[in-house]
C-alpha positions as a LaTeX table, in Angstrom:
\begin{tabular}{lrrr}
\hline
Residue & $x$ (\AA) & $y$ (\AA) & $z$ (\AA) \\
\hline
Met1 & 12.54 & 27.83 & $-2.13$ \\
Ser2 & 16.04 & 26.11 & $-1.40$ \\
Glu3 & 16.75 & 23.20 & $-3.68$ \\
Leu4 & 17.71 & 19.58 & $-2.40$ \\
Pro5 & 20.92 & 18.77 & $-1.43$ \\
His6 & 23.52 & 17.50 & $-4.30$ \\
Ser7 & 23.80 & 14.73 & $-2.85$ \\
Val8 & 20.40 & 13.54 & $-3.91$ \\
Arg9 & 20.94 & 11.01 & $-6.87$ \\
Arg10 & 18.61 & 10.99 & $-9.95$ \\
Gly11 & 17.37 & 7.52 & $-10.48$ \\
Gly12 & 17.88 & 4.50 & $-8.12$ \\
Trp13 & 14.78 & 3.33 & $-6.49$ \\
Arg14 & 13.13 & 6.47 & $-5.12$ \\
Ala15 & 12.35 & 7.18 & $-8.71$ \\
Gly16 & 10.43 & 4.17 & $-9.24$ \\
Thr17 & 7.42 & 2.44 & $-6.95$ \\
Gly18 & 9.79 & 2.94 & $-3.96$ \\
Gly19 & 9.65 & 6.43 & $-4.19$ \\
Glu20 & 6.01 & 6.36 & $-5.04$ \\
Cys21 & 5.47 & 4.20 & $-1.93$ \\
Leu22 & 7.32 & 6.83 & 0.30 \\
Ala23 & 5.05 & 9.30 & $-0.71$ \\
Glu24 & 1.71 & 7.40 & $-0.10$ \\
Phe25 & 3.01 & 6.59 & 3.29 \\
Leu26 & 3.93 & 10.40 & 4.25 \\
Gly27 & 0.53 & 11.44 & 2.63 \\
Thr28 & $-1.49$ & 8.97 & 4.27 \\
Leu29 & 0.87 & 9.61 & 7.54 \\
Val30 & $-0.35$ & 13.49 & 7.06 \\
Leu31 & $-3.84$ & 13.05 & 6.68 \\
Ile32 & $-4.15$ & 10.54 & 9.88 \\
Ala33 & $-2.14$ & 12.86 & 12.05 \\
Phe34 & $-4.78$ & 15.57 & 11.45 \\
Gly35 & $-7.81$ & 13.91 & 11.13 \\
Cys36 & $-7.35$ & 11.97 & 13.89 \\
Gly37 & $-5.71$ & 14.69 & 15.82 \\
Val38 & $-8.96$ & 16.97 & 15.65 \\
Val39 & $-10.93$ & 14.38 & 16.95 \\
Ala40 & $-8.57$ & 13.81 & 20.05 \\
Ser41 & $-8.73$ & 17.53 & 20.44 \\
Ala42 & $-12.61$ & 17.45 & 20.43 \\
Val43 & $-13.32$ & 14.11 & 22.50 \\
Ala44 & $-10.36$ & 14.32 & 24.98 \\
Ala45 & $-8.42$ & 17.65 & 24.91 \\
Leu46 & $-10.35$ & 20.50 & 24.62 \\
Asn47 & $-12.90$ & 20.12 & 27.87 \\
Gln48 & $-9.79$ & 19.55 & 29.99 \\
Ser49 & $-7.69$ & 22.74 & 28.65 \\
Gly50 & $-9.53$ & 25.52 & 29.94 \\
Arg51 & $-10.81$ & 26.12 & 26.60 \\
Gly52 & $-14.25$ & 24.46 & 27.33 \\
Thr53 & $-16.12$ & 22.08 & 30.02 \\
Val54 & $-17.89$ & 19.46 & 28.04 \\
Ala55 & $-16.61$ & 16.63 & 25.85 \\
Phe56 & $-17.80$ & 16.24 & 22.46 \\
Gln57 & $-21.01$ & 18.49 & 21.90 \\
Ala58 & $-22.52$ & 16.78 & 19.42 \\
Gly59 & $-23.67$ & 19.33 & 16.44 \\
Gly60 & $-20.63$ & 22.03 & 17.08 \\
Asp61 & $-17.89$ & 19.22 & 17.80 \\
Trp62 & $-19.10$ & 17.06 & 14.63 \\
Leu63 & $-18.35$ & 20.10 & 12.40 \\
Leu64 & $-14.99$ & 21.00 & 13.95 \\
Ile65 & $-14.18$ & 17.04 & 13.37 \\
Thr66 & $-15.54$ & 17.21 & 9.44 \\
Cys67 & $-13.49$ & 20.42 & 8.88 \\
Gly68 & $-10.53$ & 18.95 & 10.51 \\
Trp69 & $-10.62$ & 16.16 & 8.01 \\
Ala70 & $-11.27$ & 17.85 & 5.15 \\
Ala71 & $-8.27$ & 19.85 & 5.67 \\
Ala72 & $-6.27$ & 16.75 & 6.65 \\
Val73 & $-7.26$ & 15.20 & 3.22 \\
Thr74 & $-6.37$ & 18.19 & 1.53 \\
Leu75 & $-2.71$ & 18.72 & 2.87 \\
Gly76 & $-2.42$ & 15.00 & 2.72 \\
Val77 & $-3.14$ & 15.14 & $-1.31$ \\
Tyr78 & $-0.34$ & 18.28 & $-1.43$ \\
Val79 & 1.76 & 16.37 & 0.16 \\
Ala80 & 2.11 & 13.13 & $-1.73$ \\
Gly81 & 0.34 & 14.14 & $-5.03$ \\
Gly82 & 3.49 & 15.25 & $-7.28$ \\
Val83 & 4.99 & 11.95 & $-6.89$ \\
Ser84 & 2.43 & 9.19 & $-6.54$ \\
Gly85 & $-1.04$ & 10.92 & $-7.31$ \\
Ala86 & $-1.81$ & 11.20 & $-3.90$ \\
His87 & $-4.29$ & 8.37 & $-3.64$ \\
Leu88 & $-4.06$ & 7.80 & 0.15 \\
Asn89 & $-6.91$ & 5.00 & 0.11 \\
Pro90 & $-6.73$ & 1.67 & $-0.82$ \\
Ala91 & $-10.40$ & 1.88 & $-2.39$ \\
Val92 & $-8.82$ & 4.78 & $-4.55$ \\
Thr93 & $-5.95$ & 2.81 & $-5.61$ \\
Val94 & $-8.37$ & $-0.36$ & $-6.40$ \\
Ala95 & $-10.89$ & 2.07 & $-8.36$ \\
Leu96 & $-7.82$ & 3.45 & $-10.31$ \\
Ala97 & $-6.49$ & $-0.10$ & $-11.45$ \\
Leu98 & $-9.98$ & $-1.08$ & $-12.46$ \\
Arg99 & $-11.28$ & 1.64 & $-14.50$ \\
Arg100 & $-7.90$ & 3.81 & $-15.40$ \\
Gly101 & $-5.08$ & 1.37 & $-16.02$ \\
Phe102 & $-3.27$ & 1.97 & $-12.77$ \\
Pro103 & $-0.69$ & $-1.15$ & $-12.80$ \\
Trp104 & $-1.89$ & $-3.68$ & $-10.67$ \\
Thr105 & 1.66 & $-4.51$ & $-9.55$ \\
Lys106 & 1.61 & $-1.17$ & $-7.73$ \\
Val107 & $-1.83$ & $-1.50$ & $-5.94$ \\
Leu108 & $-0.43$ & $-4.04$ & $-2.86$ \\
Pro109 & 2.36 & $-2.03$ & $-2.44$ \\
Tyr110 & 0.50 & 1.45 & $-2.59$ \\
Cys111 & $-1.81$ & $-0.22$ & $-0.16$ \\
Ala112 & 0.55 & $-1.46$ & 2.17 \\
Ala113 & 2.61 & 2.29 & 2.28 \\
Gln114 & $-0.95$ & 3.57 & 3.19 \\
Val115 & $-1.70$ & 1.50 & 6.25 \\
Ala116 & 1.62 & 1.72 & 7.47 \\
Gly117 & 1.22 & 5.60 & 7.14 \\
Ala118 & $-2.13$ & 5.43 & 8.79 \\
Phe119 & $-0.55$ & 3.50 & 11.84 \\
Val120 & 2.27 & 5.87 & 12.16 \\
Gly121 & 0.00 & 8.86 & 11.93 \\
Ala122 & $-2.33$ & 7.48 & 14.45 \\
Ala123 & 0.79 & 7.04 & 16.65 \\
Leu124 & 1.90 & 10.27 & 16.33 \\
Val125 & $-1.87$ & 11.49 & 17.53 \\
Tyr126 & $-1.30$ & 8.97 & 20.46 \\
Val127 & 2.02 & 10.31 & 21.90 \\
Asn128 & 0.91 & 14.03 & 21.23 \\
Tyr129 & $-2.02$ & 13.48 & 23.32 \\
Ala130 & $-1.52$ & 10.40 & 25.65 \\
Asp131 & $-1.90$ & 12.42 & 28.93 \\
Ala132 & $-5.06$ & 14.23 & 27.87 \\
Ile133 & $-6.54$ & 10.83 & 26.96 \\
Arg134 & $-5.68$ & 9.12 & 30.09 \\
Ala135 & $-7.17$ & 11.95 & 32.38 \\
Phe136 & $-10.39$ & 11.74 & 30.14 \\
Glu137 & $-10.56$ & 8.35 & 30.51 \\
Thr138 & $-10.04$ & 8.65 & 34.31 \\
Gly139 & $-12.55$ & 11.17 & 34.59 \\
Gln140 & $-14.88$ & 9.37 & 32.87 \\
Gly141 & $-14.33$ & 5.94 & 34.59 \\
Ile142 & $-13.56$ & 4.46 & 31.22 \\
Val143 & $-10.95$ & 1.43 & 31.61 \\
Arg144 & $-8.47$ & 0.82 & 28.72 \\
Gly145 & $-7.97$ & $-2.67$ & 27.94 \\
Thr146 & $-11.47$ & $-4.04$ & 28.50 \\
Ala147 & $-14.89$ & $-3.77$ & 26.48 \\
Gly148 & $-15.72$ & $-0.53$ & 27.87 \\
Gly149 & $-12.57$ & 1.29 & 26.82 \\
Ala150 & $-14.68$ & 1.93 & 23.57 \\
Gly151 & $-15.46$ & 5.28 & 24.76 \\
Thr152 & $-11.50$ & 6.54 & 23.67 \\
Val153 & $-10.77$ & 4.05 & 21.13 \\
Gly154 & $-13.01$ & 5.99 & 18.64 \\
Ile155 & $-10.50$ & 8.78 & 18.92 \\
Phe156 & $-8.68$ & 6.82 & 16.41 \\
Val157 & $-11.35$ & 4.31 & 14.64 \\
Thr158 & $-14.77$ & 4.31 & 13.17 \\
Gly159 & $-17.78$ & 2.00 & 15.02 \\
Pro160 & $-21.64$ & 1.98 & 14.17 \\
Ala161 & $-24.15$ & 3.98 & 15.77 \\
Pro162 & $-25.84$ & 2.63 & 18.29 \\
Tyr163 & $-29.38$ & 2.44 & 16.38 \\
Tyr164 & $-28.02$ & $-0.44$ & 14.60 \\
Ala165 & $-28.40$ & $-2.67$ & 17.73 \\
Gly166 & $-25.13$ & $-4.65$ & 16.65 \\
Gly167 & $-26.17$ & $-5.17$ & 12.89 \\
Leu168 & $-23.46$ & $-4.91$ & 10.29 \\
Ala169 & $-25.53$ & $-4.82$ & 7.08 \\
Gly170 & $-26.24$ & $-1.01$ & 7.68 \\
Pro171 & $-22.79$ & 0.18 & 8.45 \\
Leu172 & $-21.83$ & $-2.12$ & 5.55 \\
Val173 & $-24.28$ & $-0.04$ & 3.19 \\
Asp174 & $-23.23$ & 2.92 & 4.55 \\
Gln175 & $-19.54$ & 2.50 & 3.81 \\
Leu176 & $-20.08$ & 1.34 & 0.55 \\
Leu177 & $-22.26$ & 4.35 & $-0.37$ \\
Gly178 & $-20.03$ & 7.10 & 1.39 \\
Thr179 & $-17.03$ & 5.42 & $-0.72$ \\
Ala180 & $-18.92$ & 5.43 & $-3.84$ \\
Leu181 & $-19.63$ & 8.91 & $-3.63$ \\
Leu182 & $-16.20$ & 9.88 & $-2.75$ \\
Val183 & $-14.50$ & 7.82 & $-5.72$ \\
Leu184 & $-17.15$ & 9.05 & $-8.28$ \\
Val185 & $-16.68$ & 12.75 & $-7.37$ \\
Ile186 & $-12.46$ & 12.19 & $-7.48$ \\
Phe187 & $-13.09$ & 10.77 & $-11.21$ \\
Ala188 & $-15.06$ & 13.80 & $-11.91$ \\
Leu189 & $-12.23$ & 16.09 & $-10.84$ \\
Thr190 & $-9.55$ & 13.91 & $-12.28$ \\
Asp191 & $-11.49$ & 13.64 & $-15.79$ \\
Glu192 & $-9.79$ & 15.48 & $-18.50$ \\
Arg193 & $-12.60$ & 15.80 & $-20.60$ \\
Asn194 & $-14.72$ & 17.12 & $-17.85$ \\
Gln195 & $-14.45$ & 20.61 & $-15.79$ \\
Pro196 & $-11.46$ & 19.41 & $-13.94$ \\
Pro197 & $-10.09$ & 22.56 & $-11.17$ \\
Lys198 & $-7.39$ & 24.22 & $-12.59$ \\
Ser199 & $-4.30$ & 26.15 & $-10.69$ \\
Asn200 & $-3.64$ & 22.97 & $-8.64$ \\
Leu201 & $-7.03$ & 23.36 & $-6.61$ \\
Ala202 & $-7.95$ & 19.65 & $-6.81$ \\
Pro203 & $-6.71$ & 18.83 & $-3.65$ \\
Leu204 & $-8.94$ & 21.39 & $-1.94$ \\
Val205 & $-12.04$ & 20.55 & $-3.66$ \\
Val206 & $-11.31$ & 16.64 & $-2.82$ \\
Gly207 & $-11.22$ & 18.05 & 1.10 \\
Leu208 & $-14.49$ & 20.01 & 0.62 \\
Leu209 & $-15.59$ & 16.58 & $-0.68$ \\
Val210 & $-14.74$ & 14.73 & 2.17 \\
Ala211 & $-16.28$ & 17.27 & 4.76 \\
Ala212 & $-19.56$ & 17.27 & 2.76 \\
Ile213 & $-19.53$ & 13.26 & 3.26 \\
Gly214 & $-18.89$ & 13.39 & 6.73 \\
Met215 & $-21.70$ & 16.14 & 7.28 \\
Ser216 & $-24.18$ & 14.23 & 4.96 \\
Phe217 & $-23.30$ & 10.75 & 5.56 \\
Gly218 & $-20.75$ & 10.57 & 8.64 \\
Ala219 & $-23.47$ & 9.95 & 11.38 \\
Asn220 & $-24.01$ & 6.22 & 10.60 \\
Ala221 & $-20.60$ & 4.63 & 11.10 \\
Gly222 & $-18.11$ & 7.65 & 11.02 \\
Tyr223 & $-17.10$ & 7.91 & 7.25 \\
Ala224 & $-13.96$ & 5.80 & 7.52 \\
Ile225 & $-14.70$ & 5.59 & 3.53 \\
Asn226 & $-10.84$ & 4.46 & 3.42 \\
Pro227 & $-9.76$ & 0.88 & 4.43 \\
Ala228 & $-6.41$ & 2.44 & 5.48 \\
Arg229 & $-7.72$ & 5.44 & 7.66 \\
Asp230 & $-9.44$ & 2.69 & 9.63 \\
Phe231 & $-7.26$ & $-0.46$ & 9.66 \\
Gly232 & $-3.86$ & 1.56 & 10.42 \\
Pro233 & $-5.07$ & 3.44 & 13.52 \\
Arg234 & $-6.98$ & 0.75 & 14.59 \\
Leu235 & $-3.66$ & $-1.86$ & 14.61 \\
Leu236 & $-2.23$ & 1.39 & 16.74 \\
Thr237 & $-5.05$ & 0.53 & 19.50 \\
Leu238 & $-4.43$ & $-2.96$ & 19.59 \\
Val239 & $-0.57$ & $-2.42$ & 20.64 \\
Ala240 & $-1.56$ & 0.55 & 22.99 \\
Gly241 & $-3.59$ & $-1.08$ & 25.11 \\
Trp242 & $-7.35$ & $-1.12$ & 24.44 \\
Gly243 & $-7.22$ & $-4.73$ & 23.84 \\
Pro244 & $-10.87$ & $-6.30$ & 22.70 \\
Ala245 & $-11.97$ & $-2.54$ & 22.20 \\
Ala246 & $-9.76$ & $-2.71$ & 19.12 \\
Phe247 & $-11.30$ & $-5.36$ & 17.43 \\
Pro248 & $-14.53$ & $-5.88$ & 19.34 \\
Ala249 & $-16.50$ & $-8.94$ & 19.00 \\
Gly250 & $-19.34$ & $-8.17$ & 17.02 \\
Gly251 & $-16.90$ & $-8.25$ & 14.10 \\
Tyr252 & $-17.46$ & $-4.60$ & 12.79 \\
Trp253 & $-13.69$ & $-4.10$ & 12.05 \\
Trp254 & $-14.15$ & $-5.43$ & 8.69 \\
Val255 & $-16.78$ & $-3.25$ & 7.63 \\
Pro256 & $-14.60$ & $-0.04$ & 6.90 \\
Ile257 & $-12.71$ & $-2.45$ & 4.63 \\
Val258 & $-14.68$ & $-4.30$ & 2.72 \\
Gly259 & $-17.30$ & $-1.74$ & 1.99 \\
Pro260 & $-14.80$ & 0.95 & 0.71 \\
Leu261 & $-12.82$ & $-1.66$ & $-1.21$ \\
Val262 & $-16.32$ & $-2.47$ & $-3.13$ \\
Gly263 & $-18.02$ & 0.97 & $-2.95$ \\
Gly264 & $-14.99$ & 3.03 & $-4.75$ \\
Pro265 & $-15.07$ & 0.74 & $-7.89$ \\
Leu266 & $-18.68$ & 1.15 & $-8.14$ \\
Gly267 & $-18.64$ & 4.61 & $-7.77$ \\
Ala268 & $-15.99$ & 4.63 & $-10.39$ \\
Val269 & $-18.27$ & 2.29 & $-12.51$ \\
Val270 & $-21.05$ & 4.70 & $-12.30$ \\
Tyr271 & $-19.01$ & 7.96 & $-13.11$ \\
Asp272 & $-17.91$ & 6.18 & $-16.21$ \\
Leu273 & $-21.59$ & 4.97 & $-17.46$ \\
Phe274 & $-23.51$ & 8.39 & $-16.86$ \\
Val275 & $-20.73$ & 10.75 & $-17.46$ \\
Gly276 & $-17.13$ & 9.65 & $-18.53$ \\
Gln277 & $-18.20$ & 7.50 & $-21.66$ \\
Val278 & $-20.64$ & 10.13 & $-22.40$ \\
Leu279 & $-17.84$ & 12.79 & $-22.76$ \\
Val280 & $-15.80$ & 10.49 & $-24.75$ \\
Ala281 & $-18.89$ & 9.63 & $-27.34$ \\
Arg282 & $-19.31$ & 13.40 & $-28.00$ \\
Gly283 & $-15.80$ & 13.97 & $-28.65$ \\
Glu284 & $-15.03$ & 16.14 & $-26.05$ \\
Pro285 & $-11.26$ & 17.52 & $-26.10$ \\
Ala286 & $-8.94$ & 16.49 & $-23.34$ \\
Thr287 & $-7.33$ & 19.08 & $-20.71$ \\
His288 & $-4.07$ & 17.78 & $-20.31$ \\
Asp289 & $-2.85$ & 19.69 & $-17.36$ \\
Val290 & $-4.84$ & 17.93 & $-14.58$ \\
Glu291 & $-4.18$ & 14.49 & $-12.79$ \\
Thr292 & $-5.56$ & 11.47 & $-14.33$ \\
Gly293 & $-5.17$ & 7.65 & $-13.69$ \\
Gly294 & $-3.49$ & 8.25 & $-10.34$ \\
Gln295 & $-0.56$ & 10.35 & $-11.84$ \\
Thr296 & 0.14 & 13.80 & $-11.38$ \\
Val297 & 1.46 & 16.23 & $-14.41$ \\
Lys298 & 2.34 & 19.77 & $-13.72$ \\
Glu299 & 0.49 & 22.45 & $-15.01$ \\
Glu300 & 2.66 & 25.18 & $-17.75$ \\
Pro301 & 2.16 & 28.46 & $-17.62$ \\
Val302 & 0.07 & 30.00 & $-20.64$ \\
Gly303 & 1.32 & 32.57 & $-22.94$ \\
\hline
\end{tabular}
């Protein structure tokens, strides 16, 4: 692997929070580009590309989407992990600040970088699949910019299942629960006193975790479990012409923001109460070669 150019100086703004925010931006961009990309492929592209004729065949395409999002998360974490710890999710950032001493002064910059990265990642998907999306809308009689345009806005944003009949309590509980499980398991994977993955495999396991949440809890509301994942692309759909479909009258848009921001810290508290504090009380030794507290440390060779 080649080294960076010698013109890159040590120190400066990249060595601090600014550099960490760059990593959060790029990691979240990668996450959303691959994640929304697989949805665009399943909904609008594959069925018009000669590789199938039916758009979104529930079970099979849902499996494709959950696996695609799992890979997206894994790749995003690998991209940013060495600099920022790869939160890529405001709910994770807030949970780390509340329970692991992550500096509160970095919370807003991290969250802003995550939302910005999500917006740009969604924009890349839109540019790449614009023709396929327009062709799909024409074939399905979808008029973008009207309330009926929700048929394709779902490529980029999440929404509640029809059986909620416009109610928000159910989707809110769904987002709270899904994000609580996400953060609970992330805290377990990064607990130096527990059984953390070695050999830099934690990002892969986090990807499997996201796949499990999508398969088990994704049908109700699309398993955003990340305020940036929904809000950044939602802003993109607003400027790309979806109009009222981007922020529908029912007010759902705040659910994948508030639910995860409550559920993430809740999952962290539950993990600490039932496992983390037990490990401390038992005097379990720490393994100092795993990511903790939102910071990444490098493994050293043994022997």
